[in-house]
PAVEXZA-825689 format. One record per residue: x, y, z of N, C-alpha, C, O in turn; residue in one letter; residue number from 1. Coordinates in nm, 2 decimals. Example, Ala and Ser with C-alpha at 12.3 -4.5 7.8 and 13.67 -1.06 7.14 Angstrom:
PAVEXZA-825689
((1.32,-0.57,0.78),(1.23,-0.45,0.78),(1.32,-0.33,0.78),(1.42,-0.33,0.85),"A",1)
((1.28,-0.22,0.71),(1.37,-0.11,0.71),(1.29,0.00,0.79),(1.34,0.11,0.80),"S",2)
end
This chain:
PAVEXZA-825689
((-5.24,2.19,4.59),(-5.17,2.30,4.65),(-5.03,2.24,4.70),(-4.93,2.32,4.69),"V",1)
((-5.02,2.12,4.74),(-4.90,2.07,4.79),(-4.79,2.06,4.68),(-4.67,2.08,4.70),"S",2)
((-4.84,2.02,4.56),(-4.75,2.01,4.45),(-4.69,2.15,4.42),(-4.57,2.16,4.39),"A",3)
((-4.77,2.25,4.42),(-4.72,2.39,4.39),(-4.63,2.44,4.50),(-4.53,2.50,4.47),"A",4)
((-4.66,2.40,4.63),(-4.57,2.44,4.74),(-4.44,2.36,4.72),(-4.33,2.42,4.74),"V",5)
((-4.44,2.24,4.69),(-4.32,2.16,4.67),(-4.24,2.21,4.56),(-4.11,2.22,4.57),"S",6)
((-4.30,2.25,4.45),(-4.23,2.31,4.33),(-4.16,2.44,4.37),(-4.05,2.46,4.34),"W",7)
((-4.24,2.52,4.44),(-4.18,2.65,4.49),(-4.06,2.63,4.58),(-3.96,2.70,4.57),"A",8)
((-4.07,2.53,4.67),(-3.96,2.50,4.76),(-3.84,2.45,4.68),(-3.73,2.49,4.71),"K",9)
((-3.86,2.36,4.58),(-3.76,2.31,4.50),(-3.69,2.42,4.42),(-3.57,2.43,4.42),"L",10)
((-3.77,2.50,4.35),(-3.71,2.60,4.26),(-3.64,2.71,4.34),(-3.56,2.78,4.28),"T",11)
((-3.68,2.73,4.46),(-3.61,2.84,4.54),(-3.46,2.80,4.57),(-3.38,2.89,4.60),"S",12)
((-3.43,2.67,4.55),(-3.29,2.63,4.57),(-3.21,2.61,4.44),(-3.10,2.57,4.44),"K",13)
((-3.28,2.64,4.33),(-3.21,2.63,4.20),(-3.14,2.76,4.16),(-3.19,2.87,4.19),"L",14)
((-3.03,2.75,4.09),(-2.96,2.86,4.03),(-2.92,2.82,3.89),(-2.87,2.71,3.87),"A",15)
((-2.94,2.91,3.80),(-2.89,2.89,3.66),(-2.77,2.98,3.63),(-2.77,3.09,3.68),"F",16)
((-2.68,2.92,3.56),(-2.55,3.00,3.53),(-2.54,3.00,3.38),(-2.55,2.89,3.31),"H",17)
((-2.50,3.11,3.32),(-2.48,3.12,3.18),(-2.35,3.07,3.14),(-2.26,3.15,3.09),"D",18)
((-2.32,2.94,3.16),(-2.20,2.88,3.11),(-2.23,2.74,3.06),(-2.33,2.69,3.08),"V",19)
((-2.14,2.70,2.97),(-2.15,2.56,2.92),(-2.03,2.48,2.96),(-1.94,2.53,3.03),"G",20)
((-2.03,2.36,2.92),(-1.92,2.26,2.95),(-1.83,2.24,2.83),(-1.88,2.23,2.72),"L",21)
((-1.70,2.23,2.85),(-1.61,2.21,2.74),(-1.48,2.16,2.79),(-1.46,2.13,2.90),"G",22)
((-1.39,2.16,2.70),(-1.25,2.10,2.72),(-1.15,2.20,2.78),(-1.04,2.16,2.81),"G",23)
((-1.19,2.33,2.79),(-1.11,2.43,2.85),(-1.19,2.54,2.91),(-1.30,2.56,2.86),"E",24)
((-1.14,2.61,3.01),(-1.20,2.73,3.06),(-1.18,2.84,2.97),(-1.06,2.89,2.97),"D",25)
((-1.28,2.89,2.90),(-1.25,2.99,2.80),(-1.38,3.06,2.76),(-1.49,3.00,2.76),"R",26)
((-1.37,3.18,2.72),(-1.48,3.26,2.66),(-1.46,3.26,2.51),(-1.35,3.31,2.47),"V",27)
((-1.55,3.20,2.44),(-1.54,3.20,2.29),(-1.61,3.32,2.23),(-1.73,3.34,2.26),"Y",28)
((-1.54,3.39,2.15),(-1.60,3.51,2.08),(-1.70,3.46,1.98),(-1.71,3.34,1.95),"K",29)
((-1.78,3.55,1.93),(-1.88,3.52,1.83),(-1.82,3.44,1.71),(-1.72,3.48,1.66),"I",30)
((-1.88,3.32,1.68),(-1.84,3.24,1.57),(-1.71,3.16,1.60),(-1.66,3.09,1.51),"G",31)
((-1.67,3.15,1.72),(-1.54,3.08,1.75),(-1.55,2.95,1.83),(-1.45,2.88,1.85),"Q",32)
((-1.68,2.91,1.87),(-1.69,2.79,1.95),(-1.64,2.67,1.86),(-1.68,2.67,1.74),"V",33)
((-1.57,2.58,1.92),(-1.52,2.47,1.84),(-1.63,2.38,1.78),(-1.73,2.36,1.84),"P",34)
((-1.60,2.32,1.67),(-1.70,2.23,1.60),(-1.71,2.10,1.68),(-1.60,2.04,1.71),"Y",35)
((-1.83,2.06,1.72),(-1.85,1.93,1.78),(-1.98,1.88,1.72),(-2.08,1.96,1.71),"A",36)
((-1.99,1.76,1.68),(-2.12,1.71,1.63),(-2.20,1.65,1.74),(-2.15,1.58,1.83),"W",37)
((-2.33,1.68,1.75),(-2.41,1.75,1.65),(-2.40,1.90,1.67),(-2.44,1.98,1.58),"P",38)
((-2.35,1.95,1.79),(-2.34,2.09,1.80),(-2.47,2.17,1.78),(-2.57,2.11,1.81),"G",39)
((-2.45,2.29,1.74),(-2.57,2.37,1.71),(-2.60,2.36,1.57),(-2.52,2.38,1.48),"V",40)
((-2.73,2.31,1.54),(-2.77,2.30,1.40),(-2.68,2.20,1.32),(-2.65,2.22,1.20),"G",41)
((-2.64,2.09,1.39),(-2.55,1.99,1.33),(-2.42,2.05,1.27),(-2.37,2.01,1.17),"F",42)
((-2.38,2.15,1.34),(-2.25,2.22,1.30),(-2.26,2.31,1.19),(-2.16,2.36,1.14),"G",43)
((-2.38,2.34,1.14),(-2.40,2.43,1.03),(-2.41,2.58,1.07),(-2.40,2.67,0.99),"T",44)
((-2.43,2.60,1.20),(-2.43,2.74,1.26),(-2.34,2.74,1.38),(-2.30,2.64,1.43),"I",45)
((-2.31,2.86,1.43),(-2.22,2.87,1.54),(-2.27,2.97,1.64),(-2.38,3.02,1.63),"T",46)
((-2.20,3.00,1.75),(-2.24,3.09,1.85),(-2.26,3.23,1.80),(-2.17,3.29,1.73),"N",47)
((-2.37,3.29,1.83),(-2.41,3.43,1.79),(-2.37,3.53,1.89),(-2.39,3.65,1.87),"E",48)
((-2.33,3.49,2.01),(-2.28,3.57,2.12),(-2.17,3.50,2.19),(-2.16,3.38,2.17),"H",49)
((-2.09,3.57,2.27),(-1.98,3.50,2.34),(-2.04,3.39,2.43),(-2.14,3.41,2.49),"P",50)
((-1.97,3.28,2.42),(-2.00,3.16,2.51),(-1.89,3.14,2.61),(-1.77,3.13,2.57),"W",51)
((-1.93,3.12,2.73),(-1.83,3.08,2.83),(-1.84,2.93,2.86),(-1.95,2.88,2.89),"T",52)
((-1.73,2.86,2.84),(-1.73,2.72,2.86),(-1.64,2.69,2.98),(-1.53,2.75,2.99),"L",53)
((-1.67,2.59,3.06),(-1.59,2.55,3.17),(-1.56,2.41,3.17),(-1.64,2.32,3.12),"K",54)
((-1.45,2.37,3.23),(-1.41,2.23,3.25),(-1.48,2.19,3.38),(-1.54,2.27,3.45),"T",55)
((-1.46,2.06,3.42),(-1.52,2.02,3.54),(-1.45,2.09,3.66),(-1.52,2.14,3.75),"L",56)
((-1.32,2.11,3.66),(-1.25,2.18,3.76),(-1.30,2.33,3.77),(-1.32,2.38,3.88),"R",57)
((-1.31,2.39,3.65),(-1.36,2.52,3.64),(-1.50,2.54,3.70),(-1.53,2.64,3.77),"G",58)
((-1.59,2.44,3.67),(-1.73,2.45,3.73),(-1.72,2.43,3.88),(-1.79,2.50,3.95),"M",59)
((-1.64,2.33,3.93),(-1.64,2.31,4.07),(-1.58,2.44,4.14),(-1.63,2.47,4.25),"L",60)
((-1.48,2.50,4.09),(-1.42,2.62,4.15),(-1.53,2.73,4.14),(-1.54,2.81,4.24),"Q",61)
((-1.59,2.75,4.03),(-1.69,2.86,4.02),(-1.80,2.85,4.12),(-1.85,2.94,4.18),"M",62)
((-1.85,2.72,4.14),(-1.96,2.70,4.23),(-1.92,2.67,4.37),(-2.01,2.67,4.46),"L",63)
((-1.79,2.65,4.40),(-1.75,2.61,4.53),(-1.79,2.48,4.58),(-1.80,2.45,4.70),"G",64)
((-1.81,2.39,4.48),(-1.86,2.25,4.52),(-1.74,2.16,4.56),(-1.63,2.17,4.50),"N",65)
((-1.77,2.08,4.65),(-1.67,1.97,4.70),(-1.71,1.83,4.65),(-1.63,1.74,4.66),"K",66)
((-1.84,1.82,4.61),(-1.90,1.69,4.58),(-2.01,1.71,4.48),(-2.08,1.81,4.49),"R",67)
((-2.03,1.62,4.39),(-2.15,1.62,4.30),(-2.22,1.49,4.32),(-2.16,1.38,4.29),"I",68)
((-2.34,1.49,4.37),(-2.42,1.37,4.38),(-2.47,1.32,4.25),(-2.45,1.20,4.21),"D",69)
((-2.53,1.40,4.17),(-2.58,1.36,4.04),(-2.54,1.48,3.94),(-2.58,1.59,3.96),"V",70)
((-2.47,1.44,3.84),(-2.42,1.54,3.74),(-2.49,1.51,3.61),(-2.45,1.41,3.55),"F",71)
((-2.59,1.59,3.57),(-2.66,1.56,3.45),(-2.63,1.67,3.35),(-2.64,1.79,3.38),"K",72)
((-2.58,1.62,3.23),(-2.55,1.72,3.13),(-2.58,1.67,2.99),(-2.57,1.55,2.97),"F",73)
((-2.62,1.76,2.90),(-2.64,1.73,2.76),(-2.59,1.84,2.68),(-2.65,1.95,2.67),"D",74)
((-2.47,1.83,2.63),(-2.40,1.94,2.57),(-2.37,1.92,2.42),(-2.27,1.98,2.37),"V",75)
((-2.45,1.84,2.36),(-2.45,1.83,2.21),(-2.31,1.81,2.15),(-2.27,1.88,2.06),"E",76)
((-2.24,1.71,2.19),(-2.11,1.68,2.14),(-1.99,1.73,2.22),(-1.88,1.67,2.20),"G",77)
((-2.01,1.83,2.30),(-1.90,1.88,2.38),(-1.87,1.80,2.50),(-1.78,1.82,2.58),"A",78)
((-1.95,1.69,2.52),(-1.92,1.60,2.63),(-1.78,1.53,2.61),(-1.72,1.50,2.71),"E",79)
((-1.74,1.51,2.49),(-1.61,1.44,2.47),(-1.49,1.52,2.51),(-1.41,1.47,2.59),"W",80)
((-1.48,1.65,2.47),(-1.36,1.73,2.52),(-1.38,1.75,2.67),(-1.28,1.76,2.74),"P",81)
((-1.50,1.77,2.72),(-1.52,1.79,2.86),(-1.48,1.67,2.94),(-1.40,1.69,3.04),"F",82)
((-1.52,1.55,2.90),(-1.48,1.43,2.98),(-1.34,1.40,2.96),(-1.27,1.36,3.06),"L",83)
((-1.29,1.41,2.84),(-1.14,1.39,2.81),(-1.05,1.48,2.90),(-0.96,1.43,2.96),"E",84)
((-1.09,1.60,2.91),(-1.01,1.70,2.99),(-1.02,1.66,3.14),(-0.92,1.66,3.21),"Q",85)
((-1.14,1.63,3.19),(-1.17,1.59,3.33),(-1.08,1.47,3.36),(-1.02,1.46,3.47),"A",86)
((-1.08,1.37,3.28),(-1.00,1.25,3.30),(-0.85,1.27,3.29),(-0.77,1.20,3.35),"L",87)
((-0.81,1.37,3.21),(-0.67,1.40,3.18),(-0.61,1.49,3.29),(-0.49,1.49,3.30),"G",88)
((-0.69,1.56,3.36),(-0.64,1.65,3.47),(-0.63,1.57,3.59),(-0.73,1.51,3.64),"D",89)
((-0.51,1.56,3.65),(-0.49,1.47,3.77),(-0.58,1.51,3.88),(-0.62,1.42,3.95),"P",90)
((-0.61,1.63,3.90),(-0.69,1.67,4.01),(-0.84,1.62,4.00),(-0.89,1.57,4.09),"W",91)
((-0.89,1.65,3.88),(-1.03,1.61,3.86),(-1.04,1.46,3.84),(-1.14,1.40,3.88),"T",92)
((-0.94,1.39,3.79),(-0.94,1.25,3.78),(-0.95,1.19,3.92),(-1.03,1.10,3.95),"R",93)
((-0.87,1.24,4.01),(-0.87,1.19,4.15),(-1.00,1.23,4.22),(-1.06,1.15,4.29),"E",94)
((-1.06,1.35,4.19),(-1.19,1.38,4.24),(-1.29,1.28,4.20),(-1.37,1.24,4.28),"F",95)
((-1.29,1.24,4.07),(-1.39,1.14,4.02),(-1.36,1.00,4.08),(-1.45,0.94,4.13),"L",96)
((-1.23,0.97,4.09),(-1.20,0.83,4.14),(-1.23,0.82,4.29),(-1.26,0.71,4.33),"K",97)
((-1.22,0.93,4.36),(-1.24,0.92,4.51),(-1.39,0.94,4.54),(-1.42,0.95,4.66),"S",98)
((-1.48,0.94,4.44),(-1.62,0.95,4.47),(-1.67,1.09,4.48),(-1.79,1.11,4.52),"G",99)
((-1.59,1.19,4.44),(-1.64,1.33,4.44),(-1.75,1.35,4.35),(-1.84,1.43,4.37),"G",100)
((-1.75,1.28,4.24),(-1.86,1.28,4.14),(-1.93,1.14,4.15),(-1.87,1.04,4.11),"G",101)
((-2.05,1.13,4.20),(-2.11,1.00,4.23),(-2.18,0.94,4.12),(-2.17,0.82,4.09),"R",102)
((-2.26,1.02,4.04),(-2.33,0.97,3.93),(-2.32,1.07,3.81),(-2.33,1.19,3.83),"Q",103)
((-2.30,1.01,3.69),(-2.31,1.09,3.57),(-2.43,1.05,3.49),(-2.45,0.93,3.47),"L",104)
((-2.51,1.14,3.44),(-2.61,1.11,3.35),(-2.59,1.21,3.23),(-2.59,1.33,3.25),"L",105)
((-2.58,1.15,3.11),(-2.56,1.24,3.00),(-2.61,1.17,2.87),(-2.64,1.06,2.86),"T",106)
((-2.61,1.25,2.77),(-2.63,1.21,2.63),(-2.50,1.21,2.56),(-2.43,1.31,2.56),"E",107)
((-2.46,1.09,2.50),(-2.33,1.09,2.43),(-2.36,1.07,2.28),(-2.46,1.01,2.24),"I",108)
((-2.28,1.14,2.20),(-2.30,1.14,2.06),(-2.18,1.08,1.99),(-2.06,1.13,2.01),"H",109)
((-2.20,0.97,1.91),(-2.09,0.92,1.83),(-2.11,0.98,1.69),(-2.22,1.00,1.64),"F",110)
((-2.00,1.02,1.63),(-2.00,1.09,1.51),(-2.04,1.00,1.39),(-1.99,0.89,1.38),"W",111)
((-2.13,1.05,1.31),(-2.17,0.97,1.19),(-2.07,0.99,1.07),(-2.00,1.09,1.07),"P",112)
((-2.08,0.90,0.98),(-2.00,0.92,0.85),(-2.06,1.04,0.77),(-2.17,1.08,0.79),"Y",113)
((-1.98,1.08,0.68),(-2.02,1.20,0.60),(-2.15,1.18,0.52),(-2.21,1.28,0.48),"R",114)
((-2.18,1.06,0.49),(-2.30,1.04,0.41),(-2.43,1.04,0.50),(-2.54,1.02,0.44),"N",115)
((-2.42,1.06,0.63),(-2.53,1.06,0.72),(-2.61,1.19,0.69),(-2.55,1.30,0.66),"H",116)
((-2.74,1.19,0.70),(-2.83,1.30,0.67),(-2.80,1.42,0.76),(-2.83,1.54,0.72),"E",117)
((-2.74,1.40,0.88),(-2.71,1.52,0.96),(-2.56,1.55,0.97),(-2.52,1.63,1.05),"H",118)
((-2.48,1.50,0.88),(-2.34,1.53,0.88),(-2.32,1.63,0.76),(-2.24,1.60,0.66),"A",119)
((-2.38,1.74,0.77),(-2.38,1.84,0.66),(-2.29,1.95,0.67),(-2.27,2.03,0.57),"T",120)
((-2.22,1.97,0.78),(-2.13,2.08,0.80),(-2.00,2.06,0.72),(-1.95,1.94,0.71),"S",121)
((-1.95,2.16,0.65),(-1.82,2.15,0.58),(-1.71,2.12,0.68),(-1.60,2.07,0.64),"P",122)
((-1.73,2.14,0.81),(-1.63,2.11,0.91),(-1.63,1.96,0.95),(-1.54,1.92,1.03),"K",123)
((-1.73,1.89,0.91),(-1.74,1.75,0.95),(-1.62,1.67,0.90),(-1.59,1.68,0.78),"H",124)
((-1.56,1.58,0.98),(-1.44,1.51,0.94),(-1.47,1.40,0.84),(-1.59,1.36,0.82),"P",125)
((-1.37,1.35,0.77),(-1.39,1.24,0.67),(-1.41,1.11,0.75),(-1.39,1.11,0.87),"N",126)
((-1.45,1.01,0.68),(-1.48,0.88,0.75),(-1.37,0.82,0.83),(-1.39,0.76,0.94),"D",127)
((-1.25,0.83,0.78),(-1.13,0.78,0.86),(-1.12,0.85,0.99),(-1.09,0.80,1.09),"A",128)
((-1.13,0.99,0.98),(-1.12,1.07,1.10),(-1.24,1.04,1.20),(-1.22,1.04,1.32),"E",129)
((-1.36,1.01,1.14),(-1.48,0.97,1.23),(-1.45,0.84,1.30),(-1.47,0.83,1.42),"V",130)
((-1.39,0.74,1.23),(-1.35,0.62,1.30),(-1.25,0.64,1.41),(-1.27,0.59,1.52),"D",131)
((-1.16,0.73,1.39),(-1.06,0.76,1.49),(-1.12,0.83,1.61),(-1.09,0.80,1.72),"S",132)
((-1.21,0.93,1.58),(-1.28,1.00,1.69),(-1.36,0.91,1.77),(-1.36,0.91,1.89),"L",133)
((-1.44,0.82,1.70),(-1.53,0.73,1.78),(-1.45,0.63,1.86),(-1.50,0.59,1.96),"N",134)
((-1.34,0.59,1.81),(-1.25,0.50,1.89),(-1.20,0.57,2.01),(-1.19,0.51,2.12),"G",135)
((-1.16,0.70,2.00),(-1.12,0.78,2.11),(-1.23,0.79,2.21),(-1.21,0.79,2.33),"K",136)
((-1.36,0.81,2.16),(-1.47,0.83,2.25),(-1.49,0.70,2.33),(-1.53,0.70,2.45),"F",137)
((-1.47,0.58,2.27),(-1.48,0.45,2.34),(-1.38,0.44,2.45),(-1.41,0.39,2.55),"Q",138)
((-1.26,0.50,2.42),(-1.15,0.49,2.52),(-1.19,0.59,2.64),(-1.16,0.55,2.75),"R",139)
((-1.25,0.70,2.61),(-1.30,0.79,2.72),(-1.40,0.71,2.81),(-1.39,0.72,2.93),"V",140)
((-1.49,0.64,2.75),(-1.59,0.56,2.83),(-1.52,0.46,2.91),(-1.56,0.43,3.02),"L",141)
((-1.42,0.39,2.85),(-1.34,0.29,2.93),(-1.27,0.36,3.05),(-1.26,0.30,3.16),"A",142)
((-1.21,0.48,3.03),(-1.15,0.55,3.13),(-1.24,0.59,3.25),(-1.21,0.58,3.36),"E",143)
((-1.37,0.62,3.21),(-1.47,0.64,3.32),(-1.49,0.52,3.40),(-1.50,0.53,3.52),"L",144)
((-1.49,0.40,3.34),(-1.49,0.28,3.42),(-1.37,0.26,3.50),(-1.38,0.21,3.61),"Q",145)
((-1.25,0.30,3.45),(-1.13,0.29,3.53),(-1.13,0.37,3.65),(-1.07,0.33,3.75),"D",146)
((-1.20,0.48,3.65),(-1.21,0.56,3.78),(-1.33,0.53,3.86),(-1.35,0.59,3.96),"V",147)
((-1.40,0.42,3.82),(-1.51,0.37,3.91),(-1.65,0.38,3.87),(-1.74,0.33,3.94),"G",148)
((-1.68,0.45,3.75),(-1.81,0.46,3.71),(-1.86,0.33,3.64),(-1.78,0.26,3.57),"F",149)
((-1.98,0.29,3.66),(-2.04,0.18,3.59),(-2.17,0.22,3.52),(-2.25,0.30,3.56),"R",150)
((-2.18,0.16,3.40),(-2.30,0.19,3.32),(-2.42,0.11,3.38),(-2.42,-0.01,3.39),"L",151)
((-2.52,0.19,3.43),(-2.64,0.13,3.49),(-2.76,0.14,3.40),(-2.86,0.07,3.42),"A",152)
((-2.75,0.23,3.31),(-2.87,0.26,3.22),(-2.82,0.31,3.09),(-2.73,0.39,3.08),"W",153)
((-2.89,0.27,2.98),(-2.86,0.33,2.85),(-2.99,0.32,2.77),(-3.06,0.22,2.77),"R",154)
((-3.01,0.43,2.70),(-3.13,0.44,2.62),(-3.10,0.50,2.48),(-3.05,0.61,2.48),"E",155)
((-3.12,0.43,2.37),(-3.08,0.49,2.24),(-3.17,0.61,2.22),(-3.29,0.62,2.26),"P",156)
((-3.11,0.71,2.15),(-3.17,0.83,2.12),(-3.13,0.87,1.98),(-3.04,0.94,1.96),"N",157)
((-3.21,0.82,1.88),(-3.17,0.84,1.75),(-3.06,0.73,1.71),(-3.04,0.64,1.78),"G",158)
((-3.00,0.75,1.59),(-2.91,0.65,1.54),(-2.76,0.68,1.58),(-2.68,0.59,1.55),"D",159)
((-2.73,0.79,1.64),(-2.60,0.82,1.68),(-2.58,0.86,1.82),(-2.47,0.90,1.87),"C",160)
((-2.69,0.86,1.90),(-2.68,0.91,2.04),(-2.73,0.80,2.13),(-2.82,0.72,2.10),"C",161)
((-2.68,0.81,2.26),(-2.73,0.73,2.37),(-2.74,0.82,2.49),(-2.66,0.90,2.52),"L",162)
((-2.85,0.80,2.56),(-2.86,0.86,2.70),(-2.81,0.75,2.79),(-2.85,0.63,2.79),"N",163)
((-2.71,0.79,2.88),(-2.65,0.69,2.96),(-2.64,0.74,3.11),(-2.64,0.86,3.13),"V",164)
((-2.64,0.65,3.20),(-2.62,0.68,3.34),(-2.57,0.57,3.42),(-2.55,0.57,3.54),"G",165)
end
């Protein structure tokens, strides 16, 4: 009985919002969401209804948050434009640097080469572009360290993904 009561108490404080995370505050029309690997169906399908994506600033404003204790997200490749935008926006960069965001837990995806079994989308970049993108992703991770985050945990998840915190 106590577990059920505890679960009821916990879930009474939860709210779900029909938004995703991305590099800009925008509603994407059907079929317009940007390609990100692995995306939906490894980039071979796209959004079948309008998707609302928010930046970190957009999420904080929407929810009225002043601080995030634990920010857990798994957005199937959209973590890169989301994090890049958050670090590039002076306000959210300062928010992160000053401890407004205390912990990040996420799954990160490094893009595979075109010969990878899951790089089947015609939108998937060539190998030189993959190298460039993955280098940029490494720089984003270094910038997270520059604003004070430290890698405390990492767990491989397949051959192109890591769960990190």
